[in-house]
C-alpha positions as protocol buffer text, in pm:
chain_id: "A"
residue {
  index: 1
  type: MET
  ca { x: -1140 y: -975 z: 452 }
}
residue {
  index: 2
  type: PRO
  ca { x: -763 y: -948 z: 486 }
}
residue {
  index: 3
  type: SER
  ca { x: -570 y: -691 z: 294 }
}
residue {
  index: 4
  type: HIS
  ca { x: -196 y: -686 z: 245 }
}
residue {
  index: 5
  type: PRO
  ca { x: -69 y: -333 z: 200 }
}
residue {
  index: 6
  type: ALA
  ca { x: 274 y: -278 z: 51 }
}
residue {
  index: 7
  type: PRO
  ca { x: 527 y: -39 z: 203 }
}
residue {
  index: 8
  type: SER
  ca { x: 369 y: 299 z: 239 }
}
residue {
  index: 9
  type: ARG
  ca { x: 428 y: 623 z: 423 }
}
residue {
  index: 10
  type: ARG
  ca { x: 262 y: 482 z: 736 }
}
residue {
  index: 11
  type: THR
  ca { x: 424 y: 558 z: 1069 }
}
residue {
  index: 12
  type: CYS
  ca { x: 599 y: 219 z: 1091 }
}
residue {
  index: 13
  type: CYS
  ca { x: 749 y: 243 z: 742 }
}
residue {
  index: 14
  type: ARG
  ca { x: 827 y: 613 z: 774 }
}
residue {
  index: 15
  type: SER
  ca { x: 1050 y: 553 z: 1077 }
}
residue {
  index: 16
  type: PHE
  ca { x: 1216 y: 251 z: 909 }
}
residue {
  index: 17
  type: LEU
  ca { x: 1291 y: 451 z: 594 }
}
residue {
  index: 18
  type: ALA
  ca { x: 1399 y: 771 z: 774 }
}
residue {
  index: 19
  type: GLY
  ca { x: 1742 y: 874 z: 651 }
}
residue {
  index: 20
  type: ARG
  ca { x: 1756 y: 584 z: 404 }
}
residue {
  index: 21
  type: GLU
  ca { x: 1681 y: 765 z: 80 }
}
residue {
  index: 22
  type: GLU
  ca { x: 1860 y: 506 z: -133 }
}
residue {
  index: 23
  type: LEU
  ca { x: 1646 y: 226 z: 12 }
}
residue {
  index: 24
  type: ARG
  ca { x: 1327 y: 432 z: -24 }
}
residue {
  index: 25
  type: ALA
  ca { x: 1413 y: 514 z: -385 }
}
residue {
  index: 26
  type: GLY
  ca { x: 1485 y: 148 z: -458 }
}
residue {
  index: 27
  type: ILE
  ca { x: 1150 y: 40 z: -320 }
}
residue {
  index: 28
  type: ALA
  ca { x: 972 y: 310 z: -521 }
}
residue {
  index: 29
  type: GLU
  ca { x: 1157 y: 213 z: -842 }
}
residue {
  index: 30
  type: ARG
  ca { x: 1044 y: -149 z: -810 }
}
residue {
  index: 31
  type: SER
  ca { x: 679 y: -46 z: -787 }
}
residue {
  index: 32
  type: PRO
  ca { x: 489 y: -32 z: -1116 }
}
residue {
  index: 33
  type: LEU
  ca { x: 360 y: 312 z: -1007 }
}
residue {
  index: 34
  type: GLU
  ca { x: 720 y: 417 z: -925 }
}
residue {
  index: 35
  type: ARG
  ca { x: 629 y: 556 z: -586 }
}
residue {
  index: 36
  type: ILE
  ca { x: 567 y: 445 z: -231 }
}
residue {
  index: 37
  type: GLY
  ca { x: 203 y: 429 z: -134 }
}
residue {
  index: 38
  type: THR
  ca { x: 39 y: 683 z: 92 }
}
residue {
  index: 39
  type: PRO
  ca { x: -209 y: 637 z: 376 }
}
residue {
  index: 40
  type: ASP
  ca { x: -469 y: 782 z: 136 }
}
residue {
  index: 41
  type: ASP
  ca { x: -400 y: 494 z: -106 }
}
residue {
  index: 42
  type: ILE
  ca { x: -486 y: 243 z: 166 }
}
residue {
  index: 43
  type: ALA
  ca { x: -786 y: 449 z: 280 }
}
residue {
  index: 44
  type: GLU
  ca { x: -931 y: 435 z: -72 }
}
residue {
  index: 45
  type: VAL
  ca { x: -915 y: 55 z: -61 }
}
residue {
  index: 46
  type: VAL
  ca { x: -1088 y: 49 z: 278 }
}
residue {
  index: 47
  type: LEU
  ca { x: -1360 y: 285 z: 153 }
}
residue {
  index: 48
  type: PHE
  ca { x: -1413 y: 67 z: -153 }
}
residue {
  index: 49
  type: LEU
  ca { x: -1449 y: -244 z: 62 }
}
residue {
  index: 50
  type: ALA
  ca { x: -1686 y: -67 z: 301 }
}
residue {
  index: 51
  type: GLY
  ca { x: -1900 y: 70 z: 19 }
}
residue {
  index: 52
  type: PRO
  ca { x: -1971 y: -72 z: -325 }
}
residue {
  index: 53
  type: ALA
  ca { x: -1765 y: -388 z: -266 }
}
residue {
  index: 54
  type: ARG
  ca { x: -1960 y: -515 z: 34 }
}
residue {
  index: 55
  type: TRP
  ca { x: -2069 y: -821 z: -167 }
}
residue {
  index: 56
  type: ILE
  ca { x: -1705 y: -932 z: -207 }
}
residue {
  index: 57
  type: ASN
  ca { x: -1598 y: -1189 z: 50 }
}
residue {
  index: 58
  type: GLY
  ca { x: -1340 y: -1462 z: 97 }
}
residue {
  index: 59
  type: GLN
  ca { x: -1076 y: -1280 z: -105 }
}
residue {
  index: 60
  type: VAL
  ca { x: -732 y: -1143 z: -30 }
}
residue {
  index: 61
  type: LEU
  ca { x: -683 y: -794 z: -164 }
}
residue {
  index: 62
  type: TYR
  ca { x: -326 y: -685 z: -223 }
}
residue {
  index: 63
  type: ALA
  ca { x: -316 y: -307 z: -188 }
}
residue {
  index: 64
  type: ASN
  ca { x: 36 y: -275 z: -322 }
}
residue {
  index: 65
  type: GLY
  ca { x: 24 y: -58 z: -631 }
}
residue {
  index: 66
  type: GLY
  ca { x: 86 y: -359 z: -855 }
}
residue {
  index: 67
  type: ALA
  ca { x: 410 y: -471 z: -688 }
}
residue {
  index: 68
  type: ILE
  ca { x: 480 y: -842 z: -708 }
}
């Protein structure tokens, strides 16, 4: 099942956002949760899919904190 994580503090995003506080703040402001996701946020989605959600299939899960 594919998942589409939003920008988070993963290694790839961390290096892209390094020294760009204005950009990072802008991304966070546009998120309904008003923050950039963490690796733990994505891990919780993975744990959910590996555990109680194992009957879910054929869906796309957007792990993006509600961002559109």
